[in-house]
N, C-alpha and C positions, 0 to 999 in steps of 0.2 A: 692703562690700569695695571698691567703686569709690572711695569717699571716702578710704579708707585709702591706696590706691595713689596717688591724686591728692596727698594730703598728703605722702607719702614722696617722690614725684617733685618736688614743690615744694621740699623741704628738703634733698634729697640733695647737690646741688652746693654750696650754702653750708656744709653740714655737713662735706663733704669738704675744702673749702678751709680751713675753721676747724681741722680736724684736722691738716692739713699745717702750718699756722702754729703751732699749739700744739706739735707735734712738733719743728719747727725751733727755736722758742724754748727748748724743753726741752733741746735739744742745743746751745744757745748759738750758733745760726747767725744772722748778721745778715740778717734776713728782707727788709727793704726794700732794702738794698744788693744782695743776691743777686737780688732781683726785677728791679731796675734793670739789673744786669749781664746778666741773661738777656734782657731786652727789647732791649738794645743788640745782642746777638748775633742775636736774631731779626730785627731790622731789617736788619742786614748780610746775613743769609741771604736775606731778601726782595729786597734790591737785587741780589744775585748771581743769583737765579733768574729775574728779570724777562726778560732776553734769551731764555732758554730757553722761557718761556711765550709770549712774543710770536711767536717762530718757529713754535711748534706751533700756535698759534691761527690764524696766517696760512695755514699749510699745510692745516688743517682747512677753513677758509673757502674757499680756492681749490678744494679737492677737492669740496666740496658745491655751491658756486655755479657751477662750470664745467660741471656736468652729468655729470661722470665717475662719480659715485656712482650716478646713475640709469641711465647707460649700462651699467655693470658689472652692476647688478641686472637689467636687461633681457637681457643676454647669459646670465646664470646662471639665469633664470627656469625654463627647461625642466628643468635639473638639480634646482633647488629643488623644483619640483612633483613630481619623481620620488621625492624623499625626504620628501615631505609637509611641507616647511618653507615656511610662507607667505612669498612674496617680499616682501611689505610689511614684514616684520620684518628682512630682510637688512641694510638700512642701519643698523639698531640694532646688529646683530652686528659691523658694520665700525667704527662710530663709538665704541662703548662702550669698547674698550681705549684709545682716544685721548683722549676728552673726556667727562667726567661730565655737564657741562652740556649739551653737544650731544646726548648719549644721552638725557638727561632730556627734552629738547625733543622728540626723536623719539618717545619713549615717550608723552608727553602728547598729541602729535598722533595717534598710533595709537589711543590710548584714546578720544580725542574723535571720531575718524572711525568706528572699529569697535565701540566700547563696551568697558567694563571686563570684562564677562562673556563676550566673544567669544573664540575661539581666539587671534586676533591680540593682543587686549588682555591675556589671561592669559599668553601666551608672552612678550610684551614685558615685562610686570611681573616674571615669573620670571627672565628674562634680566637685567633691570636689577638684581635682587637677588643673582644667582648669579655675576656676572662683575665685573671691576674695571677701573679705568682704568689698565691696566698701563703703557702708554707715557707717560702723564701722570706717574704715580708715579715711574717711572725718570728721566724728564726732570727733575722737580722735586727729588727727594731725592738722586739721584746727582749732579745738577748742583750742588746745594747743598754737598755735601761734596767735590766735585772728582773723583769716580770717572770714569775715562775708558773702562775696559774693562767694558762692561755686556752683552756678547753672551750669556752664559749666562743672566743674569737676564731678558733680553728673551725668549729662547727659552722658558724655563720659565714665565714670566708669560703669554705668549701661548698656550702649550699649556694652561695652567690656564684661560684664558678660553675656549678651544675646548672643553675638557671641560665647562665651565659652560654653554656654549651647547647642546652636545649633550644634556647632562643636563636642561636646561630643556625641550628639545623632547620628550624621552622622558617626563619627568614630566608635563608638561602634556597630552601625547597620551594617557598612561595614565589620569590622574585626571579629565580633562575631555573 
């Protein structure tokens, strides 16, 4: 069974790409020209979103390196202890909606320090999988298409992240 799954996973992407090309040729779509045109558009989008990404990465770095994140965690520690939320995981809850790479680094550090089978390790892993990089997504995708009014999307996205964090805590506490 493992060999079959390995073989399927090896060939699924090339098969899908081949299927798309065959379908395009069947419908008389100029495949190469369409690909080149899409690549041009993708490159232009990348150029348009770079300022948004740089601004967000600078803000994240300043927030972490200034000690503001640790200070905030220290102030909230009594409340976090009251609700049985490990204070060590709080920085992950704050960074995850902003930066996937930063959240992954925090998760890796938490697992390295506390272990993968600890409450902290399991909670961090579950939070990593049940939340998203909401502000990053809004910055990149809304910035790429020029959407200026993103207030409702930010509110709903951050609320979904909060629900993911709470659900992670409940599920990890219940099962482990």
